[in-house]
C-alpha positions as CSV (number, residue, x, y, z in Angstrom):
1,M,77.5,-75.9,31.7
2,I,80.8,-77.3,32.9
3,D,81.8,-79.2,29.3
4,W,80.5,-76.4,27.4
5,A,82.7,-73.9,29.2
6,L,85.7,-76.7,28.6
7,E,84.4,-76.8,24.8
8,T,84.6,-73.3,24.5
9,Y,88.4,-73.3,25.5
10,T,89.0,-75.6,23.5
11,M,87.9,-74.1,20.6
12,I,89.9,-70.7,21.2
13,G,92.4,-72.9,21.3
14,E,93.6,-71.8,25.1
15,E,94.6,-74.4,27.8
16,Q,91.2,-75.9,29.9
17,P,91.4,-74.5,33.7
18,Q,92.3,-77.2,35.9
19,E,89.6,-76.0,38.2
20,L,87.1,-76.6,35.4
21,I,88.3,-80.5,34.8
22,D,88.2,-81.3,38.8
23,R,84.4,-79.4,39.3
24,R,83.7,-81.4,36.5
25,D,85.2,-85.4,37.8
26,L,83.5,-84.0,41.3
27,V,80.0,-83.9,39.5
28,L,80.4,-86.8,38.1
29,Q,81.6,-88.4,41.1
30,Q,78.2,-86.9,42.5
31,L,76.0,-88.6,40.4
32,E,77.3,-91.8,40.2
33,L,77.1,-92.5,44.1
34,S,73.5,-90.8,44.2
35,R,72.3,-93.1,40.9
36,E,73.9,-96.6,42.6
37,K,72.0,-95.0,46.0
38,V,68.5,-95.1,43.9
39,L,69.3,-97.8,41.3
40,P,66.7,-100.0,42.8
41,L,64.0,-97.9,42.1
42,L,65.0,-96.9,38.8
43,E,64.7,-100.2,38.0
44,I,61.2,-100.4,38.9
45,L,60.1,-97.1,37.5
46,E,61.6,-98.7,33.8
47,E,59.0,-101.2,33.6
48,E,55.5,-100.2,32.9
49,E,53.9,-103.3,35.3
50,Q,56.3,-102.5,37.9
51,V,54.9,-98.8,37.5
52,E,51.7,-99.6,37.9
53,K,52.0,-102.1,40.7
54,V,53.4,-98.6,42.8
55,S,50.4,-96.8,41.6
56,K,48.1,-99.0,43.6
57,C,50.6,-98.8,47.5
58,K,48.7,-96.5,49.3
59,S,51.7,-95.1,51.4
60,I,55.2,-95.6,51.6
61,E,55.5,-98.4,54.2
62,E,53.6,-100.4,51.9
63,L,55.7,-99.3,49.0
64,C,59.0,-100.4,50.7
65,S,57.6,-103.7,51.9
66,T,56.2,-104.6,48.2
67,F,59.3,-103.8,46.6
68,S,61.9,-104.3,49.0
69,L,63.5,-101.1,49.2
70,D,65.0,-98.7,51.9
71,P,62.9,-95.7,53.0
72,S,65.7,-93.4,52.1
73,V,65.6,-94.5,48.5
74,I,62.6,-92.4,48.0
75,D,63.9,-89.1,49.1
76,G,67.3,-90.3,47.4
77,L,65.3,-89.9,43.7
78,V,64.7,-86.1,44.7
79,H,68.6,-85.6,45.1
80,Y,69.2,-87.7,42.0
81,A,66.7,-85.5,39.7
82,K,68.1,-82.1,41.4
83,L,72.0,-83.5,40.2
84,Q,70.2,-84.5,36.8
85,Y,68.7,-81.1,36.3
86,D,72.1,-79.4,37.0
87,C,73.7,-81.3,34.7
88,G,71.4,-79.8,32.1
89,N,69.0,-83.2,31.4
90,Y,65.3,-81.8,31.8
91,T,63.3,-84.7,30.8
92,L,64.7,-86.9,32.9
93,S,65.0,-84.7,35.8
94,G,61.2,-83.8,35.3
95,E,59.6,-87.6,34.7
96,L,61.9,-88.5,38.4
97,L,59.7,-85.7,39.7
98,K,56.8,-86.5,38.4
99,H,57.2,-90.1,39.6
100,Y,58.4,-88.8,43.0
101,R,55.1,-86.6,43.7
102,R,52.7,-89.2,42.1
103,M,54.5,-92.1,45.2
104,I,53.6,-88.8,47.8
105,S,50.3,-88.1,46.7
106,Q,49.4,-91.5,47.8
107,D,50.8,-91.4,51.2
108,A,47.9,-91.3,53.3
109,E,50.0,-90.7,56.2
110,R,51.2,-87.2,54.9
111,P,47.9,-85.6,54.2
112,M,50.3,-82.3,54.5
113,M,52.1,-81.0,51.8
114,T,55.8,-80.5,53.1
115,S,58.7,-78.5,51.8
116,K,60.8,-80.8,50.4
117,Q,57.4,-81.6,47.9
118,V,56.8,-78.1,47.2
119,S,60.4,-78.0,45.8
120,C,59.4,-81.1,44.1
121,I,56.7,-79.2,42.0
122,W,59.0,-76.4,41.0
123,G,61.4,-78.2,40.0
124,T,58.9,-80.3,37.1
125,L,57.5,-76.6,36.4
126,A,61.2,-75.7,35.6
127,S,61.9,-79.0,33.7
128,F,58.8,-78.0,31.9
129,I,59.4,-74.2,31.0
130,L,63.3,-75.9,29.9
131,N,62.0,-78.4,27.3
132,R,59.1,-76.2,26.5
133,E,57.1,-79.1,27.3
134,F,53.5,-76.3,26.8
135,E,51.6,-78.0,24.2
136,E,48.7,-80.3,25.2
137,A,49.9,-83.9,24.6
138,S,48.1,-87.0,23.6
139,D,48.3,-89.2,26.5
140,G,46.6,-86.6,28.6
141,A,50.6,-86.0,30.1
142,E,51.1,-83.2,32.5
143,R,52.1,-79.9,31.4
144,A,53.6,-76.7,32.6
145,V,50.2,-75.1,32.8
146,D,49.0,-77.7,34.9
147,V,51.4,-77.4,37.3
148,I,51.0,-73.4,37.3
149,F,47.4,-74.4,38.4
150,K,48.9,-76.7,41.1
151,I,51.1,-74.3,42.6
152,N,48.6,-71.7,42.7
153,D,46.0,-73.8,44.3
154,F,48.8,-74.6,47.4
155,L,49.2,-71.1,47.7
156,D,45.3,-70.3,48.4
157,N,45.3,-73.3,51.0
158,T,48.7,-72.8,52.1
159,K,49.2,-71.2,55.9
160,M,52.7,-70.0,55.3
161,S,53.0,-66.4,56.1
162,K,51.8,-63.7,54.4
163,K,55.4,-62.1,53.1
164,E,56.0,-66.0,51.7
165,V,52.9,-66.0,49.6
166,L,53.5,-62.9,48.3
167,L,57.2,-64.5,47.7
168,Q,55.7,-67.9,46.0
169,R,52.9,-65.8,43.6
170,T,55.9,-63.4,42.7
171,W,57.7,-66.0,41.5
172,L,55.1,-67.9,39.9
173,L,54.0,-65.2,37.6
174,H,57.4,-64.3,36.0
175,W,57.5,-67.8,35.4
176,S,54.4,-68.2,33.7
177,L,55.6,-65.6,31.1
178,F,56.9,-68.2,29.5
179,P,54.2,-70.6,28.7
180,I,51.8,-67.4,28.0
181,F,54.4,-65.9,25.4
182,T,56.4,-68.4,24.1
183,A,53.7,-71.3,23.7
184,E,52.3,-71.3,20.6
185,K,49.0,-71.9,21.8
186,V,48.5,-69.5,25.0
187,E,45.3,-71.2,26.9
188,V,42.3,-69.1,28.3
189,K,42.8,-70.0,31.4
190,L,46.3,-69.1,32.1
191,L,45.6,-65.8,30.9
192,D,42.5,-65.3,32.6
193,F,45.0,-66.5,36.2
194,F,47.6,-64.0,35.0
195,L,45.1,-61.3,34.9
196,N,42.5,-62.1,37.9
197,E,42.5,-59.2,41.0
198,K,44.7,-61.5,43.1
199,S,47.3,-61.5,40.8
200,L,47.1,-58.1,40.0
201,S,47.3,-57.1,43.1
202,C,50.4,-59.1,43.3
203,I,51.7,-57.5,40.6
204,S,51.5,-54.0,42.4
205,L,53.0,-54.8,45.2
206,S,56.0,-56.6,44.9
207,C,56.8,-56.5,40.8
208,P,55.4,-53.6,39.3
209,H,57.7,-54.5,35.9
210,L,54.8,-57.0,35.0
211,F,52.9,-54.4,34.1
212,R,54.1,-54.3,30.3
213,Y,53.2,-57.8,29.8
214,V,50.2,-57.3,31.5
215,A,49.3,-54.5,28.5
216,A,50.9,-56.8,26.2
217,C,48.6,-59.4,26.7
218,L,45.9,-57.1,26.4
219,I,46.8,-55.9,22.8
220,L,47.6,-59.5,21.8
221,Q,44.9,-61.5,22.5
222,K,41.6,-59.8,21.0
223,R,39.6,-62.4,23.5
224,L,40.6,-59.9,26.6
225,K,38.4,-56.5,25.4
226,H,36.0,-57.0,28.3
227,L,38.7,-56.7,30.5
228,M,40.2,-53.5,28.6
229,K,38.7,-51.1,30.8
230,D,39.3,-52.3,34.3
231,T,42.7,-53.0,33.6
232,V,43.4,-50.1,32.0
233,W,42.5,-48.1,35.1
234,I,44.6,-50.0,37.5
235,I,47.5,-49.5,34.7
236,Q,46.8,-46.0,35.1
237,H,47.0,-46.0,39.2
238,E,50.8,-47.5,38.8
239,N,51.9,-45.4,36.5
240,A,53.7,-42.9,39.2
241,V,55.5,-46.7,40.5
242,Y,56.5,-47.9,36.6
243,S,54.9,-47.0,33.1
244,D,57.5,-47.6,30.0
245,P,56.0,-47.3,26.1
246,V,53.8,-50.2,26.3
247,T,52.0,-49.3,29.2
248,R,51.5,-45.2,28.2
249,F,50.1,-46.9,24.7
250,L,47.4,-47.8,26.5
251,M,46.8,-45.1,28.9
252,A,46.9,-42.4,25.9
253,L,44.1,-44.7,23.9
254,Y,42.0,-45.2,26.9
255,V,42.1,-42.9,29.5
256,D,44.3,-39.6,27.9
257,M,41.6,-39.7,25.3
258,D,38.6,-38.6,27.9
259,A,40.3,-35.6,28.9
260,R,41.3,-34.5,25.2
261,Q,41.6,-37.6,22.9
262,D,45.3,-38.1,22.8
263,F,45.4,-39.8,19.6
264,D,49.2,-38.5,18.9
265,E,50.7,-39.7,22.1
266,A,49.3,-43.0,21.1
267,Q,51.1,-42.9,18.0
268,H,54.2,-41.6,19.6
269,E,54.2,-44.6,21.8
270,L,53.7,-46.6,19.6
271,Q,56.4,-45.5,17.7
272,K,58.8,-46.4,21.4
273,C,56.6,-50.1,21.4
274,E,58.7,-50.9,18.4
275,K,62.2,-50.6,20.2
276,V,61.1,-52.6,23.2
277,C,59.4,-55.5,21.7
278,K,62.3,-56.0,19.6
279,V,64.9,-56.1,22.3
280,D,62.3,-57.7,24.9
281,Y,62.6,-61.2,25.3
282,F,59.3,-62.5,25.5
283,L,57.8,-59.4,22.9
284,M,60.5,-59.5,20.4
285,R,58.7,-63.0,18.2
286,H,55.0,-61.4,18.8
287,W,56.4,-57.4,17.4
288,Q,54.1,-58.0,13.6
289,D,50.6,-58.8,15.6
290,F,51.5,-56.5,18.3
291,Q,51.5,-53.7,15.6
292,E,49.1,-54.9,13.9
293,N,46.4,-55.3,17.0
294,A,47.8,-51.9,18.2
295,R,46.8,-50.2,15.5
296,L,43.2,-51.7,15.2
297,L,42.7,-50.5,18.6
298,I,44.0,-46.8,17.7
299,F,41.3,-47.4,14.9
300,E,38.4,-48.6,16.5
301,T,39.1,-45.6,19.0
302,Y,38.7,-43.7,16.4
303,C,36.0,-44.8,14.8
304,R,34.1,-45.2,17.6
305,I,34.5,-40.5,17.7
306,H,33.4,-40.2,14.3
307,Q,31.1,-41.2,11.3
308,C,33.5,-40.3,8.2
309,I,37.4,-40.5,8.2
310,N,39.7,-39.1,5.8
311,I,41.9,-41.9,5.2
312,G,45.1,-39.2,4.7
313,M,44.3,-38.6,8.5
314,I,44.0,-42.2,10.0
315,A,47.2,-43.4,7.9
316,S,49.2,-40.3,10.3
317,K,47.6,-41.9,13.0
318,L,48.3,-45.5,12.4
319,N,52.4,-44.2,11.2
320,M,51.3,-45.6,7.7
321,E,51.4,-44.1,4.1
322,A,48.0,-43.3,2.2
323,E,47.7,-45.9,0.0
324,E,49.1,-48.0,2.5
325,A,46.4,-47.5,4.7
326,E,43.5,-47.7,2.2
327,V,45.0,-51.3,1.5
328,W,44.7,-52.6,5.5
329,I,41.1,-51.0,5.7
330,V,40.0,-52.9,3.0
331,K,41.4,-56.0,4.5
332,L,40.0,-55.2,7.6
333,I,36.4,-55.1,5.7
334,Q,36.9,-58.3,3.8
335,N,38.1,-60.1,7.4
336,A,34.6,-59.0,8.6
337,K,36.8,-56.4,11.4
338,L,35.0,-53.5,9.7
339,D,31.7,-52.7,9.5
340,A,32.4,-49.6,7.1
341,R,32.4,-48.8,3.3
342,I,35.1,-46.9,1.2
343,D,34.4,-43.6,-0.5
344,S,36.9,-43.5,-3.1
345,E,36.1,-40.4,-4.7
346,K,36.3,-38.3,-1.1
347,C,38.9,-40.9,0.1
348,R,37.2,-41.8,3.2
349,V,35.8,-44.3,5.2
350,V,31.8,-44.0,6.2
351,M,31.4,-45.5,9.3
352,S,28.0,-47.9,10.0
353,K,25.9,-47.6,12.6
354,A,26.1,-50.7,14.5
355,P,23.5,-50.8,17.1
356,P,24.4,-51.8,21.3
357,S,24.9,-54.9,21.5
358,V,22.2,-55.8,24.5
359,Y,24.2,-58.9,25.2
360,Q,27.4,-56.6,26.2
361,Q,24.7,-53.7,27.9
362,V,23.3,-57.0,30.1
363,I,26.6,-58.0,31.1
364,E,27.8,-54.2,32.4
365,K,24.8,-53.8,34.5
366,T,25.3,-57.3,36.4
367,K,28.9,-58.0,36.3
368,N,29.2,-56.6,40.2
369,L,25.8,-58.0,40.9
370,S,26.4,-61.2,43.0
371,F,29.2,-59.5,45.2
372,R,26.6,-56.9,46.0
373,S,24.2,-59.6,47.1
374,T,27.0,-61.4,49.0
375,M,27.8,-58.3,50.5
376,C,24.3,-57.1,51.6
377,P,23.6,-58.6,54.5
378,G,27.0,-58.0,56.0
379,R,25.7,-54.5,55.5
380,C,22.9,-54.6,56.5
381,Q,24.1,-56.6,60.3
382,E,26.6,-53.7,60.3
383,F,24.3,-51.1,60.2
384,K,22.5,-52.4,63.2
385,R,24.9,-53.0,64.9
386,L,26.3,-49.7,64.8
387,S,22.9,-48.3,65.0
388,V,22.0,-49.7,68.6
389,T,25.8,-48.7,69.6
390,S,25.0,-45.0,68.7
391,V,21.5,-45.0,70.5
392,A,23.2,-46.5,73.3
393,A,26.1,-44.2,73.4
394,V,23.5,-41.1,73.5
395,S,20.9,-42.6,76.2
396,R,22.6,-41.5,79.1
397,S,21.8,-37.5,78.5
398,G,17.6,-37.1,79.9
399,K,16.8,-36.2,76.2
400,S,18.5,-39.4,74.6
401,A,17.2,-41.6,77.4
402,R,13.5,-40.1,76.5
403,L,14.1,-41.2,73.2
404,L,15.4,-45.1,74.1
405,S,12.8,-45.2,76.1
406,N,10.3,-44.0,73.2
407,L,12.0,-46.6,70.8
408,E,11.8,-49.8,73.5
409,K,8.0,-49.2,73.7
410,R,7.4,-48.8,69.4
411,E,9.3,-52.0,69.6
412,K,7.2,-53.4,72.1
413,A,4.2,-52.1,70.8
414,C,1.1,-53.8,69.1
415,W,1.3,-53.1,65.5
416,C,-2.2,-54.5,64.6
417,A,-4.3,-52.3,62.4
418,P,-5.9,-49.7,64.7
419,W,-9.5,-48.4,65.3
420,F,-10.0,-45.1,66.6
421,E,-12.1,-44.2,70.3
422,S,-13.7,-41.3,70.7
423,C,-13.2,-39.0,73.5
424,T,-16.1,-37.1,76.0
425,K,-14.2,-34.3,77.1
426,G,-11.6,-32.0,75.3
427,P,-9.1,-30.9,74.6
428,C,-8.6,-34.4,73.2
429,Y,-5.8,-36.4,71.4
430,L,-7.1,-40.4,70.4
431,R,-5.3,-42.5,70.9
432,R,-4.8,-45.7,68.7
433,T,-6.2,-49.6,70.5
434,C,-6.3,-53.0,69.9
435,A,-9.2,-55.2,70.1
436,R,-6.8,-58.2,69.3
437,H,-4.3,-57.8,71.9
438,P,-6.0,-55.1,74.8
439,E,-3.3,-56.1,77.2
440,R,-0.3,-54.0,75.4
441,E,0.0,-50.5,74.8
442,P,-0.9,-48.7,71.7
443,V,1.6,-47.5,69.5
444,P,3.6,-43.9,70.5
445,W,2.2,-41.0,68.5
446,T,4.3,-39.6,66.2
447,N,4.2,-35.4,65.7
448,A,2.7,-36.1,62.2
449,E,0.0,-38.8,63.9
450,R,-0.7,-36.6,66.5
451,G,-1.6,-33.6,63.9
452,R,-3.7,-36.1,62.2
453,A,-5.4,-36.7,65.8
454,R,-6.1,-33.7,66.4
455,T,-7.8,-33.2,62.6
456,V,-10.1,-36.1,63.2
457,A,-11.4,-35.4,67.0
458,N,-12.0,-31.9,65.7
459,S,-14.2,-33.2,62.6
460,T,-15.5,-36.1,65.0
461,C,-15.5,-35.1,68.8
462,M,-18.7,-33.2,69.8
463,H,-17.7,-32.5,73.3
């Protein structure tokens, strides 16, 4: 940046400030001193055979003794990588940090990740983002996506305070926008990370402005249709905190439609989306796809309600001319994105009724089954605990004490198949006894059982 500033002063014909010249000399001096300190290690890392030997060392002490290095040289490599990063040499900085992380990961004496190691991971991610190293390398080298997941795993298992974890996860979500919206191909697992429940909770707490990009992912990525309903529900609940044309477009299409089928509002917000996307760094290159997919969402939603659609009507909903809309619908039919036919005489689109997907119905019915099964044992134990607590709480009164005593008797009583014992004089109430466990008390009567006993006694007892 200093060199660029000095060149800019020269281009506009002004004298270069002495302050910038002095600062440049200071940076070059620091860079040279740091390089001289780590030069023995740099010479080792330049040879592949030496790098293989480094990978076989199981600790930093073994590494230093094998190559006759001072332990301070290993830590000095991080400082040298930071200076290279500040000078704009992102490729070299990323390579140096990768070698440092590899050496530290092999050290069995450092099982816990230190703050310096975490900073190195963040530095590696920054270098990858600035170099735009998002695509998968042929040699299986590390990429920005891999580093994002390493940081995420670290935050899941770290012992840092919740406030610090929230801050780190917030930065991670911001940095993940680069591989999501600037890479040529977006990985599914990265989208799943950005839209999972933990990430959405973090966005709600600390960075609600990222809901714009959550909504943009739902519109741009057709594979995420199964997440549309639940995610839009979250966006609606955060509407009071943050909203923009992109989020309001989805709410008009999927939330407000239930009440008043607000396609006009969706059309109005789509017009505003063009202004927003064209000035947004991440969305400006996706506007054409955004507009196409947004129109398709409007059309699909409209088709779920109507079987016969006037082309002029749908053209007005899509901000298109009637002829342009007809050509657009024909292309949808040709590309097998729409199961319909065009009635040219009446100038309308006739939709075909598609049978409901059994697979999707099963997914909808069972998507929470594992979660409910997991929660069931805990809730049963909680219910038992509350039942015992409530009975013990009311047992202080005399009536409640009799109830508790009766409950205890029923638990300790014999529950084998009973047989009735006839009485010899009346009025009698038959008692249930057990020939298998005569020493146990019979089960106490309930009101219903006592009523049935009276009926049996009246019909069998001849006293």
